[in-house]
C-alpha positions, 0 to 999 in steps of 0.5 A: 153091809153088817146089820146084825151081830151077836155077843155070846159072852156075858157082860162081866166077860166083856168088862173083865176083858176090857179092864173097865173101871166103870160099867154104865150098860146095865144087864146084858143077856148072854147070846144077845143079837144086836140089830140097828137101833138096838142098845149095845155095850161099847167100850170107850175112854171116859172123861176121867181117862179111864176105860168104861163100858157105856150103853149106846144105840146102833146107828150114827147120825145120817148125813143131812143130804139123805134125810131131806123129806124125812121125819125121823133118822134111824141112823147109819150102822156102817161107816166106809168114807172116812174122808167125808166131812160128816164122819171126820168130826168123830174120828178123833180119839174122844169119839172112838170106841170098841164094839164088842162081838162074837160073830157077825152076819152078812146076807147071802143071795140064794139061787131063788133070789131071797136073802139069808144071813151067813155068820162069821167069827174069829174061829168056831169057838166065837171068842170075843172080838172088837169092831173099830167103832165111833160114837157121839151123843146126839139129839134127834127123832130116831122113831116117830112114835118115840119123839125127839131123844138125846142118846149115845149112838154108835157105828163101826167102820167098814172096809173092803172084804177079805176072801172069806166075807167076799164069798158072801158079800163082795162090797164090804166087811167090818173093820176088826181090831186084831190085838191089844196094840191095835185096840190101844192105838184105836182108843188113844192115838190121832187118826193119822196113826190109826187110819191104816187100821181100816183094812180087811182081816187077813183071810186066815183070821176069820171063819164062816160059821157052820152053826148059826148063833141063837138069840137068848 
């Protein structure tokens, strides 16, 4: 599953593209690589009905059955089972968001048995695109040394892989929204009207990158 993605464009680029009325993220380095529990910009609808860019940590609350005997919850980055009661509470428009990216990686198993990241994007130019995300405000212990915190958290939906991703990772790929219409549906409509968006991106709308994105 995807546990690393990159945002090549600046925060201003994201804000302009999303047509956000407010930006609460702070500074974002260009070519920012996002790992689990890292802060990242998400686009969502605010309480006033306007679009905003918010700051959230990557990893939604883990289902309780997987936390037995554990003192911390690092979070779940990728969500597949939309029928689970644990995830259904966050599938309404008020908890949906856009997760901006320009490329994402999946680990490929090498002949020697090690894993190396393979990168994917809409095309070689790595234009801005969005995962179909969900978010919530949650109080928990993310790291023992940090203690209990209340933070905005996010994750994104996954689905079966298309051929391009399936050659590297045969189990899943992120759900990617394809155009303005799908973005508007995702942010505003009931689950019954958007559940069809949890599907693989067509093979010809994604490429495996030749060059590996570098962190800023």
